[in-house]
ZAGULO-888319 format. One line per 2 residues: for each residue x, y, z negated of C-alpha. Coordinates in Angstrom, 3 decimals. Layout:
BEGIN
X/Y/Z ~ ...
//
This chain:
BEGIN
0.000/0.000/0.000 ~ 1.425/3.422/0.963
1.200/6.596/-1.102 ~ -2.132/8.145/-1.947
-0.841/11.730/-2.043 ~ 0.474/14.044/0.688
4.238/14.440/0.803 ~ 6.564/17.186/1.915
4.488/20.293/1.188 ~ 5.182/22.743/-1.656
1.563/22.401/-2.835 ~ 1.651/18.599/-2.869
-1.551/17.112/-4.277 ~ -2.764/20.464/-5.610
-4.300/21.332/-2.260 ~ -5.408/18.936/0.486
-5.277/19.681/4.209 ~ -7.415/16.813/5.462
-7.810/16.002/9.154 ~ -10.751/14.068/10.614
-9.966/14.420/14.328 ~ -9.964/10.644/14.815
-13.399/10.194/13.277 ~ -15.510/13.347/13.299
-13.562/14.977/16.122 ~ -13.965/11.879/18.285
-17.721/12.469/18.281 ~ -17.303/15.404/20.655
-19.008/14.892/23.989 ~ -16.390/13.934/26.582
-13.754/12.578/24.175 ~ -12.960/8.874/24.231
-9.789/7.829/22.408 ~ -8.148/4.500/23.078
-6.360/2.825/20.179 ~ -3.066/3.952/21.682
-4.434/7.493/21.832 ~ -5.470/7.317/18.188
-1.999/6.237/17.133 ~ -0.460/9.083/19.140
-2.843/11.619/17.587 ~ -2.042/10.370/14.089
1.705/10.687/14.707 ~ 1.346/14.275/15.917
-0.779/15.228/12.919 ~ 1.729/13.618/10.589
4.604/15.446/12.273 ~ 2.701/18.690/11.706
2.432/17.848/8.028 ~ -1.270/17.442/7.221
-1.889/15.688/3.923 ~ -4.562/13.178/4.920
-5.487/11.622/8.260 ~ -8.928/10.047/8.500
-8.451/7.300/11.051 ~ -12.019/6.171/11.680
-14.732/3.839/10.477 ~ -13.435/0.248/10.179
-16.052/-2.438/10.490 ~ -18.460/-0.139/12.295
-16.349/0.477/15.410 ~ -14.081/-2.243/16.886
-11.505/0.321/18.104 ~ -11.237/1.768/14.618
-10.825/-1.669/13.107 ~ -8.011/-2.378/15.572
-6.413/0.995/14.863 ~ -6.175/0.287/11.137
-4.896/-3.232/11.786 ~ -2.116/-1.955/14.043
-1.289/0.806/11.571 ~ -0.993/-1.766/8.778
1.271/-3.901/10.970 ~ 3.809/-1.088/11.194
2.845/0.865/14.312 ~ 2.138/3.961/12.244
4.929/5.082/9.947 ~ 3.618/8.232/8.286
6.130/10.626/6.742 ~ 3.786/13.230/5.263
0.193/12.054/5.392 ~ -1.812/9.401/3.595
-4.025/7.362/5.933 ~ -7.745/7.351/5.143
-10.527/4.926/6.089 ~ -14.039/6.338/6.307
-17.268/4.508/5.609 ~ -20.566/4.467/3.778
-21.559/3.348/0.327 ~ -23.101/-0.065/-0.187
-26.568/-0.701/1.119 ~ -29.588/-0.688/-1.152
-30.454/-3.950/-2.892 ~ -26.967/-5.485/-2.885
-23.626/-5.040/-4.651 ~ -20.539/-3.307/-3.362
-18.383/-6.431/-3.446 ~ -20.871/-8.266/-1.221
-21.448/-5.482/1.316 ~ -19.597/-6.285/4.590
-19.099/-2.601/5.360 ~ -17.459/-1.954/1.990
-15.295/-5.046/2.453 ~ -14.197/-3.711/5.838
-12.971/-0.556/4.109 ~ -10.764/-2.671/1.869
-9.537/-4.705/4.824 ~ -8.345/-1.518/6.519
-5.584/-1.492/3.880 ~ -5.469/2.279/3.541
-4.482/3.884/0.245 ~ -7.392/6.335/0.422
-11.048/5.795/1.302 ~ -13.627/8.481/1.986
-17.227/7.492/1.383 ~ -20.203/9.327/2.830
-23.378/9.577/0.781 ~ -26.643/11.470/1.163
-26.825/14.480/-1.161 ~ -30.207/15.777/-0.011
-33.403/14.488/-1.619 ~ -35.229/14.542/1.720
-32.571/12.350/3.350 ~ -32.513/9.992/0.387
-36.253/9.460/0.498 ~ -36.885/9.615/4.242
-33.680/8.259/5.811 ~ -32.401/5.862/3.137
-35.931/5.132/1.872 ~ -34.800/4.710/-1.711
-35.315/6.747/-4.865 ~ -32.665/8.996/-6.385
-31.720/6.425/-9.041 ~ -30.864/3.829/-6.395
-29.048/6.372/-4.233 ~ -26.841/7.333/-7.161
-26.292/3.671/-8.035 ~ -25.153/3.027/-4.430
-22.577/5.782/-4.875 ~ -21.307/4.849/-8.315
-21.157/1.095/-7.636 ~ -19.143/1.583/-4.457
-16.739/4.118/-5.925 ~ -16.174/1.980/-9.018
-15.535/-1.137/-6.937 ~ -13.039/0.561/-4.606
-11.144/2.333/-7.369 ~ -11.025/-0.980/-9.189
-9.267/-2.375/-6.120 ~ -6.613/0.325/-6.403
-7.947/2.755/-3.830 ~ -8.166/6.499/-4.204
-11.697/7.598/-3.303 ~ -13.086/10.861/-1.946
-16.826/11.411/-1.544 ~ -18.345/13.290/1.401
-21.606/14.658/0.001 ~ -23.568/14.775/3.245
-26.093/17.597/3.780 ~ -25.042/19.017/0.425
-25.829/22.691/1.013 ~ -29.245/22.077/2.528
-29.977/19.570/-0.225 ~ -28.805/21.918/-2.964
-31.162/24.624/-1.699 ~ -34.070/22.147/-1.727
-33.384/20.177/-4.914 ~ -30.168/21.197/-6.705
-30.613/18.654/-9.485 ~ -30.598/15.784/-6.969
-27.483/17.003/-5.192 ~ -25.645/17.454/-8.504
-26.679/13.962/-9.637 ~ -25.038/12.470/-6.546
-21.824/14.360/-7.299 ~ -21.907/13.284/-10.921
-22.432/9.634/-9.975 ~ -19.314/9.704/-7.830
-17.168/11.633/-10.304 ~ -18.162/9.474/-13.266
-17.270/6.343/-11.291 ~ -13.807/7.683/-10.470
-13.959/9.675/-7.221 ~ -11.125/12.203/-7.111
-12.600/14.817/-4.773 ~ -16.231/15.667/-4.085
-16.514/17.161/-0.618 ~ -19.457/19.490/-0.059
-20.582/19.029/3.539 ~ -22.395/21.569/5.692
-23.517/18.716/7.907 ~ -25.990/20.690/10.001
-23.588/23.635/10.284 ~ -26.197/26.198/9.317
-24.460/27.988/6.447 ~ -22.983/31.494/6.377
-19.826/32.404/4.432 ~ -21.197/34.498/1.550
-24.008/32.106/0.680 ~ -21.800/29.049/1.006
-19.093/30.552/-1.198 ~ -21.668/31.389/-3.845
-22.840/27.770/-3.965 ~ -19.288/26.396/-4.122
-18.455/28.757/-6.985 ~ -21.680/27.872/-8.802
-21.175/24.103/-8.446 ~ -17.594/24.361/-9.631
-18.626/26.354/-12.704 ~ -21.463/23.939/-13.519
-19.513/20.696/-13.065 ~ -15.781/21.345/-13.316
-15.309/18.761/-10.550 ~ -12.560/19.007/-7.950
-14.375/20.164/-4.811 ~ -13.655/19.935/-1.112
-15.336/21.457/1.930 ~ -16.409/20.074/5.307
-18.050/22.475/7.771 ~ -19.674/22.020/11.143
-19.602/24.970/13.551 ~ -23.226/25.363/14.610
-23.244/29.026/13.563 ~ -19.654/29.620/14.746
-18.776/30.030/11.081 ~ -16.997/26.751/10.317
-13.574/28.370/9.920 ~ -14.948/31.319/7.952
-17.052/28.994/5.791 ~ -14.054/26.766/5.068
-11.917/29.732/4.018 ~ -14.732/31.158/1.915
-15.016/27.808/0.134 ~ -11.281/27.750/-0.567
-11.438/31.265/-1.985 ~ -14.372/30.136/-4.129
-12.385/27.262/-5.613 ~ -12.321/24.323/-3.172
-8.907/22.633/-3.092 ~ -9.551/20.182/-0.267
-10.487/21.322/3.251 ~ -11.493/19.023/6.104
-10.848/20.052/9.724 ~ -10.436/18.667/13.215
-7.846/19.506/15.852 ~ -9.024/22.418/18.006
-12.420/22.235/16.319 ~ -13.421/19.035/18.128
-16.621/17.379/16.968 ~ -20.242/16.715/17.793
-22.564/19.524/18.853 ~ -20.661/22.809/18.409
-17.755/21.104/16.669 ~ -15.985/21.364/13.316
-13.686/23.767/11.535 ~ -10.592/24.153/13.707
-7.520/22.746/11.957 ~ -5.213/25.291/13.595
-7.313/28.357/12.801 ~ -7.904/27.212/9.223
-4.230/26.402/8.703 ~ -3.072/29.624/10.348
-5.294/31.606/8.000 ~ -4.300/29.649/4.903
-0.616/30.145/5.648 ~ -0.484/33.682/7.021
-3.429/35.344/5.270 ~ -3.751/33.538/1.953
-0.060/32.720/1.521 ~ -0.727/29.026/0.884
2.128/26.717/1.869 ~ -0.063/23.865/3.059
2.482/22.560/5.577 ~ 6.093/21.431/5.176
8.813/23.974/5.882 ~ 8.704/24.865/9.583
5.300/23.243/10.075 ~ 3.420/26.445/10.851
5.723/27.114/13.791 ~ 4.548/23.801/15.278
0.848/24.708/15.333 ~ 0.738/25.814/18.978
2.728/22.858/20.291 ~ 0.679/20.290/18.402
-2.617/21.925/19.374 ~ -1.762/21.715/23.058
-0.396/18.171/22.770 ~ -3.610/16.988/21.103
-5.659/18.693/23.807 ~ -3.730/16.719/26.411
-4.470/13.427/24.664 ~ -8.164/14.370/24.422
-8.050/15.279/28.140 ~ -9.546/18.681/27.396
-7.976/21.875/28.706 ~ -6.603/23.981/25.834
-8.781/26.936/24.915 ~ -6.754/29.918/26.099
-8.595/32.243/23.701 ~ -8.268/30.031/20.633
-7.108/31.923/17.541 ~ -3.416/31.598/16.672
-2.553/28.914/19.268 ~ -4.307/29.981/22.483
-2.161/31.329/25.305 ~ -4.178/34.563/25.165
-4.121/34.866/21.376 ~ -1.369/37.480/21.570
-1.904/38.724/25.134 ~ -2.382/42.462/25.615
-4.019/44.068/28.598 ~ -4.838/47.696/27.817
-2.156/50.301/28.403 ~ -2.891/51.876/25.014
-1.964/48.613/23.290 ~ 1.212/48.251/25.293
2.351/51.768/24.408 ~ 2.115/50.933/20.719
3.658/47.472/21.142 ~ 6.652/49.083/22.820
7.280/50.901/19.540 ~ 6.491/47.954/17.250
4.866/44.650/18.345 ~ 3.082/44.297/14.994
1.099/47.467/15.620 ~ -1.298/45.410/17.762
-0.501/41.843/16.615 ~ -1.963/40.704/13.314
1.054/38.417/12.753 ~ 4.359/37.617/14.415
3.254/35.123/17.128 ~ 6.415/33.052/16.676
5.351/32.205/13.111 ~ 2.731/29.852/14.596
4.831/28.794/17.574 ~ 3.151/31.153/20.012
4.391/34.176/21.950 ~ 3.245/37.626/22.915
2.372/38.415/26.517 ~ 1.641/41.681/28.256
-0.935/41.359/31.028 ~ -0.638/43.600/34.031
-3.943/44.669/35.604 ~ -5.599/47.802/36.878
-5.800/48.850/33.212 ~ -2.023/48.755/32.877
0.048/51.869/32.275 ~ 3.754/52.525/32.359
4.367/50.939/28.965 ~ 2.554/47.737/29.956
4.580/47.347/33.122 ~ 7.858/48.212/31.430
7.234/45.594/28.723 ~ 6.155/43.026/31.296
9.247/43.728/33.360 ~ 11.412/43.152/30.298
9.611/39.840/29.730 ~ 10.304/38.840/33.360
13.926/39.971/33.303 ~ 13.425/43.122/35.385
14.782/46.313/33.771 ~ 12.464/49.238/34.474
13.368/51.318/31.406 ~ 16.051/53.343/33.201
14.226/53.551/36.528 ~ 11.287/55.960/36.121
10.748/56.225/39.882 ~ 10.573/52.455/40.313
8.236/52.220/37.341 ~ 5.943/54.921/38.738
5.848/53.286/42.170 ~ 5.222/49.855/40.669
2.313/51.118/38.542 ~ 0.796/52.843/41.561
1.168/49.724/43.721 ~ -0.266/47.366/41.098
-3.314/49.578/40.610 ~ -3.891/49.783/44.372
-3.542/46.038/44.876 ~ -5.785/45.277/41.891
-8.465/47.504/43.418 ~ -8.229/45.381/46.577
-8.787/42.132/44.698 ~ -5.265/41.109/43.642
-4.792/39.941/40.066 ~ -1.384/39.693/38.448
-2.319/38.827/34.870 ~ -2.088/35.098/35.684
0.525/35.386/38.453 ~ 3.793/36.344/36.814
5.906/35.082/39.706 ~ 4.219/37.351/42.261
4.451/40.291/39.866 ~ 8.162/39.686/39.328
8.742/39.731/43.086 ~ 6.823/43.002/43.382
8.860/44.610/40.600 ~ 12.165/43.431/42.046
11.246/44.878/45.431 ~ 10.423/48.253/43.866
13.697/48.277/41.926 ~ 15.663/47.459/45.080
13.989/50.267/47.023 ~ 14.613/52.778/44.232
18.246/51.702/43.919 ~ 18.548/52.004/47.710
19.508/48.359/47.963 ~ 18.388/45.782/50.480
15.588/43.693/48.960 ~ 16.395/40.019/48.502
15.905/38.133/51.759 ~ 13.187/35.452/51.831
14.299/31.855/52.437 ~ 12.614/31.954/55.880
10.792/34.306/58.226 ~ 7.459/33.548/59.820
7.010/33.924/63.553 ~ 3.469/32.536/63.625
1.203/29.776/62.392 ~ -1.966/28.179/63.716
-4.496/25.880/62.058 ~ -7.233/23.924/63.848
-9.911/21.497/62.687 ~ -10.526/18.218/64.478
-13.911/16.575/63.935 ~ -13.382/13.022/65.149
-16.006/10.608/66.483 ~ -15.945/8.535/63.307
-16.932/11.587/61.283 ~ -13.467/12.199/59.840
-12.423/15.851/59.717 ~ -8.699/16.461/59.981
-6.802/19.746/59.907 ~ -3.733/20.279/62.064
-1.255/23.113/61.509 ~ 1.658/24.352/63.579
4.229/26.776/62.162 ~ 7.017/28.646/63.904
9.655/29.955/61.508 ~ 13.229/31.203/61.495
15.420/29.634/58.828 ~ 19.214/29.532/58.421
19.666/31.012/61.910 ~ 17.404/28.464/63.571
14.002/28.802/65.194 ~ 11.957/25.806/64.064
8.542/24.581/65.204 ~ 6.697/21.924/63.211
3.231/20.376/63.330 ~ 1.505/18.323/60.635
-1.934/17.073/59.684 ~ -3.724/17.383/56.362
-7.069/16.796/54.734 ~ -7.698/20.544/54.766
-6.218/23.625/56.440 ~ -4.047/24.612/53.476
-2.793/21.062/53.015 ~ -1.902/20.863/56.710
-0.167/24.248/56.622 ~ 1.869/23.258/53.563
2.866/19.966/55.218 ~ 3.942/21.696/58.433
5.956/24.313/56.549 ~ 7.717/21.650/54.516
8.510/19.707/57.663 ~ 10.066/22.815/59.181
12.068/23.896/56.136 ~ 13.181/20.634/54.504
16.281/20.098/56.717 ~ 17.496/23.590/55.824
16.457/24.028/52.155 ~ 17.907/21.230/50.051
15.818/22.165/47.016 ~ 12.433/22.058/48.741
11.727/18.405/47.958 ~ 11.775/19.197/44.227
9.057/21.818/44.600 ~ 5.433/20.759/44.611
1.988/22.225/44.127 ~ 0.693/21.698/40.586
-2.642/23.527/40.799 ~ -4.689/25.449/43.362
-7.494/27.812/42.455 ~ -9.733/29.753/44.829
-12.096/32.551/43.942 ~ -14.373/34.381/46.348
-14.526/37.980/45.158 ~ -17.699/40.054/45.385
-17.610/41.981/48.631 ~ -18.113/45.703/48.944
-21.099/46.846/51.006 ~ -20.366/46.553/54.695
-17.238/44.450/54.259 ~ -16.371/40.768/54.421
-15.822/38.754/51.246 ~ -12.288/38.659/49.884
-10.609/35.416/48.809 ~ -8.113/35.237/45.971
-5.861/32.186/45.713 ~ -3.738/31.286/42.699
-1.028/28.681/43.212 ~ 0.768/26.988/40.349
4.036/25.458/41.519 ~ 6.548/23.278/39.693
10.050/21.942/40.240 ~ 9.739/19.408/37.444
11.408/21.691/34.926 ~ 9.547/24.964/35.270
6.159/26.156/36.479 ~ 5.300/29.477/38.078
2.135/31.046/39.439 ~ 1.686/33.191/42.526
-1.280/34.994/44.045 ~ -2.514/35.746/47.547
-5.518/37.828/48.588 ~ -7.087/38.113/52.034
-10.400/37.926/53.830 ~ -9.263/34.537/55.187
-8.644/31.709/52.707 ~ -5.810/30.263/54.784
-3.931/33.571/54.902 ~ -4.502/34.128/51.181
-3.058/30.672/50.555 ~ -0.139/31.381/52.888
0.760/34.557/50.990 ~ 0.739/32.682/47.684
2.828/29.842/49.178 ~ 5.432/32.290/50.487
5.726/33.973/47.091 ~ 6.138/30.565/45.418
9.082/29.647/47.648 ~ 10.597/33.114/47.359
10.463/32.909/43.574 ~ 12.257/29.554/43.591
14.849/30.884/46.015 ~ 15.601/33.868/43.765
15.868/31.609/40.714 ~ 18.522/29.539/42.486
20.489/32.674/43.316 ~ 20.598/33.483/39.624
//
């Protein structure tokens, strides 16, 4: 049996950061973890330094049973966390030692077990169809049996807040039954997610004063208050907080582990992670999103890529003086970084800061800076967008600097003479695109033709065919993502197409933009910028 307490945090067992991604988080629509996925998630959470990892419901779900079996066989070597099995109390009319579900919790061989029990009179009578005496006996019998077997037990008091509002004496009896039988932590659950912070905190404070029990909190996010409710509970005296990675969970989700932790560490000064753990929040959040096969939320607090991104020129002017003037914390403290977005709202300070970020010095070149601001604003008004296309913006800034310094702008890796794309609708119904490009590269005029499943694919294939013999690095470069947006047209004009290309060489990724009334030309412009950016990177 492994330890029953968290290890490696200054607060130790005095405060619990409890993760239920693998159980409650797995109930989110669209998430399906394999056993291998569950093991990977648990390792990442342990590396981060959470105190408890709820692995699932053994006996109820075959995958969870297998997960605990493989963990017990040595596939999960936890450094910081204690592994937790989740399950229900015994059924009515039997004993805990004879209940197969309770036995399955023991078989999971975890040092800690979390039991769920109804704490709302209406649920006890209508869902369980027992009286309060039997409901409390189900709790106390199960807790006493499991603690007698050497397990540490937490109780999730389901529907506690709704139940407390309806019949407080019933809800408190359930807590007392668990505590008297030996449960260490009584977790007050906002199961329906309908609570608001001030009211919830008042109840937590009141229950703590009435009982003296050690309390925890578990909040759903149906009012978008799960994080706020969790923090309010902690400030009211809860010393155990349950969360899920990125707020995953059924319906609107759960309290987000990364937002809760970020607030506990940076706002409340609570060292709930091992030394250096907070700086891993962003990395772990994104890694867990990959395993869940859900795109990271770019606007997620603390760990989202836009969490410290600034767009308005007024912000950038202040940030130039002191980044903390418009950042509530140092982004690096949670493993994130600050970004300055360049749009039509950008001023000189925004562009100067962005240039510094991209390695282009505009501070001593006021003319280049003025021209660049003017050009960005004009292009943005025509449908270009540089806030997600750093590579294209860098090329624009470098061209302006070269012109101001009266230098020859960097030469592109090739020059276009012409291209042509045609569609061939064949008798069997197949539609094939064919592209022909004529380019000048390394002193040679090259003509190449290729087919593709679409005009852009065919054009890319033809260009690669033409350039590959002359650009040794081209084979390492490939398209990672392709986004198209049709922009609202102005009255009397054709629609404008914006294309964003994400390109990678296996080590780095960069994004370029192209805008034109024709989708092929917009794509071509973005493709040319992508290759130009790689060419400049190779030149140093």
